[in-house]
C-alpha positions, -999 to 999 in steps of 0.1 A, spaced: 549 -712 -874 553 -747 -860 524 -768 -847 536 -763 -811 536 -725 -815 501 -726 -829 489 -748 -800 506 -725 -775 490 -693 -790 456 -711 -792 459 -721 -755 467 -686 -744 438 -671 -764 415 -698 -750 426 -689 -714 419 -652 -722 385 -658 -736 375 -681 -707 387 -656 -681 367 -628 -697 336 -649 -699 338 -657 -662 345 -621 -654 316 -609 -675 292 -634 -657 303 -622 -622 301 -585 -630 268 -589 -649 249 -608 -622 264 -590 -592 257 -556 -606 221 -564 -614 214 -581 -581 227 -550 -563 200 -527 -548 190 -498 -570 168 -487 -599 184 -484 -633 153 -466 -646 159 -437 -622 195 -436 -635 183 -433 -671 151 -411 -667 160 -393 -634 131 -379 -613 108 -383 -643 104 -420 -634 83 -410 -604 56 -395 -627 54 -425 -651 24 -447 -652 27 -485 -650 24 -488 -687 51 -462 -692 74 -480 -667 68 -513 -686 76 -497 -719 108 -481 -704 120 -515 -691 113 -531 -724 133 -503 -742 163 -509 -719 159 -547 -720 152 -549 -683 120 -568 -685 136 -601 -695 151 -626 -671 187 -621 -661 199 -651 -681 182 -637 -712 196 -603 -706 231 -617 -703 230 -636 -736 214 -607 -753 243 -585 -741 269 -611 -752 253 -613 -787 253 -576 -791 288 -573 -777 301 -598 -803 288 -574 -829 305 -544 -813 275 -531 -795 282 -528 -758 249 -510 -750 241 -474 -741 252 -456 -710 222 -449 -687 238 -417 -674 253 -402 -706 226 -414 -730 254 -424 -754 270 -457 -765 292 -469 -736 321 -476 -759 319 -439 -772 320 -425 -736 350 -447 -726 367 -437 -758 367 -401 -746 385 -408 -713 406 -440 -717 436 -420 -730 437 -401 -697 439 -433 -677 464 -447 -701 486 -416 -696 483 -417 -658 488 -455 -654 516 -456 -681 536 -428 -666 532 -441 -631 542 -476 -642 573 -464 -660 583 -442 -630 579 -470 -605 598 -495 -627 628 -471 -631 629 -459 -595 623 -494 -582 653 -507 -600 675 -478 -589 663 -482 -553 670 -519 -554 705 -514 -567 712 -487 -541 700 -509 -512 720 -539 -524 751 -518 -528 747 -505 -492 731 -536 -478 732 -537 -440 743 -501 -438 725 -471 -424 714 -459 -458 698 -493 -466 680 -494 -433 668 -458 -436 654 -464 -472 637 -496 -460 620 -479 -431 609 -449 -452 596 -473 -479 576 -494 -455 560 -463 -440 551 -449 -474 537 -482 -486 515 -484 -455 497 -451 -463 466 -455 -486 465 -437 -520 436 -415 -511 454 -401 -480 486 -394 -499 465 -378 -527 447 -355 -502 480 -346 -485 496 -337 -518 465 -315 -527 467 -298 -493 504 -290 -495 511 -283 -532 477 -272 -545 460 -254 -516 488 -241 -494 515 -234 -520 493 -231 -551 521 -246 -572 501 -273 -590 464 -279 -600 443 -300 -577 419 -315 -602 411 -323 -638 433 -333 -667 435 -298 -683 431 -262 -674 401 -244 -685 407 -237 -722 441 -254 -721 450 -285 -742 488 -284 -747 511 -312 -737 527 -290 -710 493 -284 -694 485 -321 -694 518 -330 -678 514 -304 -650 480 -319 -642 496 -354 -640 523 -345 -615 503 -348 -583 482 -379 -594 514 -397 -605 532 -387 -574 504 -401 -552 505 -435 -570 543 -437 -570 546 -428 -533 520 -454 -523 533 -483 -545 570 -477 -552 583 -497 -522 561 -527 -530 581 -532 -563 614 -519 -550 614 -543 -520 607 -573 -541 634 -563 -567 658 -557 -538 654 -592 -525 658 -608 -559 689 -587 -566 703 -595 -531 700 -632 -538 716 -628 -572 747 -609 -559 754 -638 -535 757 -664 -562 789 -681 -573 793 -664 -607 794 -630 -590 826 -641 -571 841 -651 -604 833 -617 -618 852 -601 -589 882 -624 -596 881 -612 -633 884 -576 -620 849 -564 -624 837 -539 -597 805 -545 -578 787 -518 -599 799 -534 -632 788 -568 -620 754 -556 -610 746 -537 -641 762 -561 -666 751 -594 -652 729 -594 -621 702 -570 -634 700 -589 -666 697 -622 -648 669 -610 -625 649 -594 -653 625 -623 -657 617 -620 -620 613 -582 -624 589 -586 -653 569 -610 -632 569 -585 -603 557 -557 -625 530 -580 -640 518 -589 -605 519 -552 -596 497 -541 -625 464 -548 -608 476 -528 -577 486 -500 -601 452 -499 -618 434 -500 -585 455 -472 -572 450 -452 -604 413 -455 -602 413 -443 -566 435 -414 -574 413 -404 -603 384 -401 -580 403 -379 -554 417 -356 -581 384 -356 -602 406 -368 -630 384 -378 -660 395 -414 -665 381 -449 -664 384 -451 -626 362 -421 -620 338 -433 -647 336 -468 -631 327 -454 -597 300 -432 -613 287 -462 -632 283 -482 -600 266 -453 -583 242 -448 -612 236 -485 -619 250 -479 -654 252 -516 -661 266 -514 -697 293 -489 -688 303 -509 -657 305 -541 -677 327 -526 -704 351 -510 -679 355 -542 -659 361 -562 -690 387 -538 -703 405 -537 -670 404 -575 -667 417 -580 -702 446 -556 -695 456 -575 -663 452 -610 -679 471 -600 -711 499 -584 -690 504 -616 -670 504 -637 -701 531 -614 -717 551 -617 -685 549 -654 -686 560 -656 -723 590 -633 -716 600 -654 -686 599 -685 -708 620 -668 -735 646 -653 -711 652 -682 -688 672 -704 -712 694 -674 -721 701 -667 -684 711 -704 -678 734 -703 -708 751 -671 -696 757 -684 -661 772 -716 -676 796 -695 -697 807 -675 -666 812 -706 -645 
């Protein structure tokens, strides 16, 4: 690798580390300054029967008797050695608990992301090909209305219709009792994925539509028509490729919204994932679990934005070159 490449990679890694450090500081101090008793989360009602000596010993065991600054640096030191602390609720290492559910969130968010990406592009192409017509206006109005409805309301509505009234689909969980097959997992994902897609699809589709609409009005598109290419051929062969850096950026910007929506939907559907676990961690003052979940989520968002930026930088010169050849 060249020296410039090494510097570029080092810069990105430095930005990632700095961002995670700032995030860890915010989450650590905000969570510990929030009202609540972590000892009650760990020991339950037994804490009420403890003497002062027992309470002091319990705080020392959990490392709560030190100052917040000391607690933070102790946590960082342990984390650098792969020890992210114990979960107060589950009485197990926080990393082990997350390891049991992260796959569920990955499946939910990944399937939702792919569905929104594909449907968003198809909707964008459809609207641009019928721009200004009744079909375009109707899709836009429906999309705006769907995008205005919160995820939790869409999720509750889907449960009411398809799980309660029609009994077609399960209303909670990631598996049926005793079931573990792929088909069973996919059936349980239908409603959660649908709730996320309905609430977020138009956000991406509208931005893609605007980018594609700008692209089809450029000079090289007129040249494509002169060469005999149809509108459909021009859009799929040239316009979509040219707006792909912008699409990648849109999807990277959308990722935090997707994760937030996935976490809300997990809670409504009692879907065992990181979102449901994160809410429980906040309720139970499970500091170590909350720290790890926030850091993982933050790392995913930061890395996704960095990847999008790198892809944009790589694709932009190719796009300029292709436009030059067409013109």
